[in-house]
C-alpha positions, 0 to 999 in steps of 0.5 A: 499500500502507498505511503500516501494511503497510510497517511490517510488512513492515519489522518482519518482515524485522528479525525474519528478519534478526535470526533468521538472525543468531542461527541462524548460531552458532559451536559451543561447549562448555558447562560447569557444576556438572554438569561440576565447577564449584562454581557456575553464577555465574562472575565472571571467568576468569584464566590463571596463568603455567603455563596453568591457567584459574582460574574465580572463583565465589561458591562458591570458585575452580576451577582447569582444566586442560582435562580436570577442575576442582579446586575450593578454598574456605574448607575449603582456607584461603581467607577467604572463598567470594566470589571475584570474580577470581584474579589472577596476579602477577609472582611467580606468586603468585595474588592473590583479590578476595573480598567479605570484604575480607582479602588473600589469595594462593595460592602452591604450593597453600597460602593466605596470609591474615591469619591465617597471614601477618601482613603481610597484615593491614589496618586496615580491612575493605572488598570487594576489588573488584580486584588489578591487577599492574603494570609495576613488578612491584608490585600494586595492591589497589582497595577498594570502599568506602573512600577508599584502595587498597594497594600490594603490593611482594615482601613490603611493603604500603603503604596509600595515601589517596585523595581523598574523591570520591564516584565508584567507583574503577575502576582504579589505575595505578602511574606510578613507586614514588611516583606513581600514576594513579587512573581513575574513570567520568568523569576521572583523577587522579595522586597521590603516596603521601601522597594528594596530588593532582596533574593531573586529566584529564577524559574527553570523549565517553565514560565508563569502567566497568572495566579489562579484559585485565589481564595478570601483566606490568601490561598492560591495557586500558579499557572505556568506553561507546563503545569499549575504550580502551589504558591511555594512553586511546587508542581500540582499538575502537569500539562501536556497538551501545551499545543492547546496555546495556554496563555494570558487569554485563557484560564485554568483551575484544579477542582476537586482533584480535576484540572480544568484548562481553558483553550481558544475554543473550549477546554479540557478536563484533565487532558482527557476530555475536550469540550468544544464550545467555540469561545475562548474560556477565561476563568473556571470557577466552583460554587458552594454546591460542587458545580463548575462555572466556566467563563468565556470571552464572548458567549456567556457562562457554562455550568457544569455538574459536580457529577460531570464524570457520571453524566454523559451526553452523546449527540447525534446518535439518531433521528426522529424519536425512540419508541421502545428501549431495553437494556439486555445483557449489558447492551442497550437496543433502541427502536426509533419511530421509522422502525430502525433497530440500534445498539448503543456501545462504547458511546456510539449508536450501531444500526442493527436493523432498518425499515426497508423502503421496498415495503412502502414502495409496495404501498402496504398499509402499515399500522402502528409497529409494535417492538419486542425484545426477549431476555435472549436478545431476540428482536421481534417487530411487528407489522400489519401483515408481515413480522421481522425477527431478529436473532443473534444480537448478543453474539454480534451476528444479527440474522433477519428473518422475515415472515408473512402473516395473514391475520388481522391488521388491527394489532394494538399490542404484542406481549411476551411472557417467556413461553407465550405471545399475546396478540392484543388487538383493538377488540377486547379478545386476546389470541395466545400463541406459543412462542415457537408456533409464532414464527411459522410461516403462515397462519400459526396455531392459536387460541382465543382468550375471552377477557370480558363478557360480550355484553359489557361496554369495557375495554382494555386499558394497559396490560403487563407480565408478572415475571414471578409466574409469567401470568398476564395481567389486563386492566379494564375499565371493570377492574383488573384480571390475571390470565394464567394458563387460560384461566382468567381471575378477577383480582378483587383487591383493585375493586373498580381501580382502572391502570393506564399504565402498571408494571410489576416490581418484585413483590409489588404491582405499581400503577397509574390510574386514570384519575391520576394517582400512583398506587402501590399493591403487595401482590402477596398481601393484596393491600393496596396504598396510594402514593401521596405526593406533590401535584404532579401528573404521573406519566411512566414507570421505569424499573431500575433494580430490585429496589428502586424505579424511575416514574416520569411526570409532567415536569420532572423524575422520581425515584420510588424506593422500596423497603421490606414491607410491614408485618401487615403487608403494608408497602414501605417506600420513600419517594425522592424528586430528582432536580438535577437540572442536567437530566433531560426532561420529558424524554421520549423513552427511558432505559435503565439497569443498576448502574446507568440510566439512558435517557433519549431525547431529540437524537441525544442519549444521556448516560446518567450513573444511578448514583447521581439519580439516588443521590439527595440534593443539597439544600438551598443556603438561606442568606439574610439581606436587609432589616427594614423597619419603620425608620429605615434599614439596617445591614445584616449583622449577627446582632442587630439592635434597634429602639422600640420606636422602630418596632412597629412594623419590621421586615426581614428580607432574605435569599436562597442560593440554590445552584441545583434546584430552583423550587425552594420553600422557606420557613422561619421561627422566632425562638420564644422561651426555648421553643422554635415554632416554624412558620411557612414563609410566602415569598422571600419577606418575614414580616413582624408586626408589633412584636414588642421589646425583648431579645428575639432569635429568628431562624430562616430555613429552606429546602427543595422537594428533594432535599432536607432542610438546610442549616438555619440563618440566624439573626439575634434580634434586640429591641430595646426597652422603651422609657416607659418599660424602664425599671426606673420608670416603672418604679416611678409609675408605681410610686406615682400611682400608689401616691395618686391612688392614696390621695385619691382615696384619702379624697374620696374617704374625706368626701364620704366622711363629709357627707357622713358627717353631714348626714349625721349632723343632720340626723343629730340636729334632727335627733337633738331637736327631738330630744328636746321636744321630748325633754320638754314634755311631761306627763299631762295626766300628772299635770291635770291630776295635780291641777285637779287636786289643788281644785279639790283642796280649795273646794273643800276649803283646805286652803292651807294644804292647797297653798302648800300644794300649789307651792311645791307643784309651782316649784315642780313646774318651775324646775322642769322648765328651767331643766328642759331648756338645757341639754344636760343638768346636774344629777343634783338638780335631777334629784331635787326634782325628783323629791319635790315630785315625790312631795307633791305625790305625798300631799295627795296620797298621804300615808300611801306614799313613803320614799327614800333618796340615798346618794352615795357619798363617792357620787359628786351629784353637783358635777355629774351632768345628766339629761333632764327628766332621767329619773322622775319619769321612772319615780312616777312610773313606779308610784302610779303603777306600783304603789297606788294600785297597792294602797298600802301604808307600807308602800316605799319607793327608794332612789338609790345613786352609786358609781362602779368602774366608771358607771353610774348607776341610778336605781328606782326601787318600789314594792308596789304590785310588780310588772306582772300585774301591771301588765294584766290590768293596764291596756297599751293605750294607758302604757306610761308615756313617760317611760317610752319617752325616756326610752327614746331619749336614751337611744338618742343620747346614746347616738348623740353623745357616743356614750353608754346609756342603758335602762333596765327594769326588773320585777323583784321576786323572793326565793318562794316566786312571791312578787316583792316589787319592781327595780328600775335601773339606768346605768350610764357612762361617766364623762371624763370630766365628771 
């Protein structure tokens, strides 16, 4: 063979290998200005301390949370829109490397520039080529065309001159506070703060271009023309394929032990996977979920899954649509809608059978084709009047056999259970063939199986074969039936459930009902359970292995994992949505085994490791952004203190960073007495209405449908006590309240007392007036009798006696008139009145009236004051009702006055007929007026004088009960002045 032919074959083999290498690509997501980026020219990608991605472009910077882009430009305070990098430092500030050469950083969404931050001003102007954080928490800023750099520590800035070397300064590393190492392309040199040079280290066999993988803690790597080096110039990765033009215009990085190198038209992974994207690659970065982001010079950004080694796309493998696929004997076979059979192996699809054009040329009517691949790898394709049977697929030597069958052309489905082939027409009866007889020429022998009563209006919805016993199961609109050896049995456990699709999976039957329920039935126990999940529209069930199934829905896939059933036969399972955005949604067909799952869509086959399918999605990262109060906004810090006046309406804004899933739900809690009460959040804002004062721990956590909850973002919110809730104000308020209460009570008491006193004074005046009126009353009967007695004496011409009587009577009247004009009189005056009264009565009744007046020596009768007419009514009562009825010369009334224990006792004792006799012979109308008068006066006097004054009247008897007389006793409390 000529040498030229060998060269040609070598070139063709190389082209084939390159095409194969470029054809097997990990799937990527692409973002451009159409998705929200400010520009498709991306200089770099950086991750800040919260987890946000920052994209630096020629039209500003953009912050990305996994869902939407927030762009910043000169309208927001930036000095320039041409930003080469956005580098976070140890203080969580974001420094911008920009073309204008002005130092600028962003903190709490506010840009600090020389215009508003004077310490950032520089005496020169040159493009900032790099901002590099250091391990000592400082920051070095390198400029493009000046021989000096800037060292920034906290809010202090030092300008340090560099040697006049006509080389590009790539990087500056701080060795100490006063020593620095300058990295150039061919060597590095150490200098001090005065620019004095010390040691020089020359490189051998390599050339440095730029630092890579710079972190806020100061760690970094260096990219050279032959590999990637650590900061101490130790080679970490060897780059063999230098033909890819590594240089200033492309980037590189080592991420999770994989080396990514940018090319002029794509990038490579570990020098083995070459990905062509048709654009220069500037930068590689990894987000906090492990995904890799690629920045390009004019085509936006690309996102590569952290599982890129387990997810591969094979493009342009077929045309049209895949209708049927099965994994048999470690080989994947699939059939397209044009009737062609393919075998997919080693990343390439091989055509095994093609639907020949002469069938169409013969104008034969083609009904819907049916396909079958049995466990031995034999392929059968069924047409209306023809069957194609291919053997030897697993051996790699397929043989095609064609059979013409003259049965009806209304084939609906062909089912194979290992022994029989079931021919399912559009009618309700099923034809059963033996597997070997089916492929005989002519019309093979078959038997009809009647599945439902002919008079019913039912029809078959779906079919499946139970591998455990090779039985055929059918789902009618009337229920579910099992066919085994022509015996049809209705499965009562399903009642009237109708499945539009169902499969057998171990001991379970999995089905999707007509009313969109996913049902799990334990075949052994007959127990039926309904899977309760979110609002999915269930589509197709794909068994993966003995424990798991893949279920497609209207918008994603779910993994249904089974666990050993309970003792009662209840199915135990977990269902987990797959939110991996690199897995194609709404695939035409899916085939799977225990290791890989293949998705067919639009000519592309996506191969996914089942470990990726089964892995849980990382939860979102909630980030607190802003606290808004009635008075303004507060930047987020671990602890925020606000006055009570701002606590009327509080809003806490937060964001979710999620580079894996987009459907994130959040909830928050306010820790109260050590308890967390989680509440769902609608949107990205928490509203607190009048929470009061105190210390509050606010937590926010998030999750996706397939992940657990994230670690909560925590804010300690302190609402200061208002002045009226401070201890001194409370004490002062309590004291003032007590004083006000005291004075109010005092005022009310005084008013009440004054009112009572007024009422009392009125009552006293009334009682005193009545008392005086009572005092002024003397028994009129006594007066009238006395006048009658005087008249009788005059008529008898007993003038002397009448004169004496009249003298005594006039003295008595005079004394009475004199005494009642005063409130009180002396006891002696009252005794004198009584003595005159008794003398007068003695003149009237002579021997029937006898008396004694006994006053103890201790009694000072002249100084003891008593109400007038206190004794006389009692003496009058004793004479009238005690002595006179007895008409005895032994009649005697004794008046005795004595003191005992500050009490004055006045006793009037008579030996008359007694109380009993008087009550029996006198009516109430004749009751002594003077006695009742005396009792009323005693009561009034006790109220007026507030002194004890009691009146006792007792009947005296001897030991034998014989009445001896009556005793009247006045007991009166002596006045302190008496």
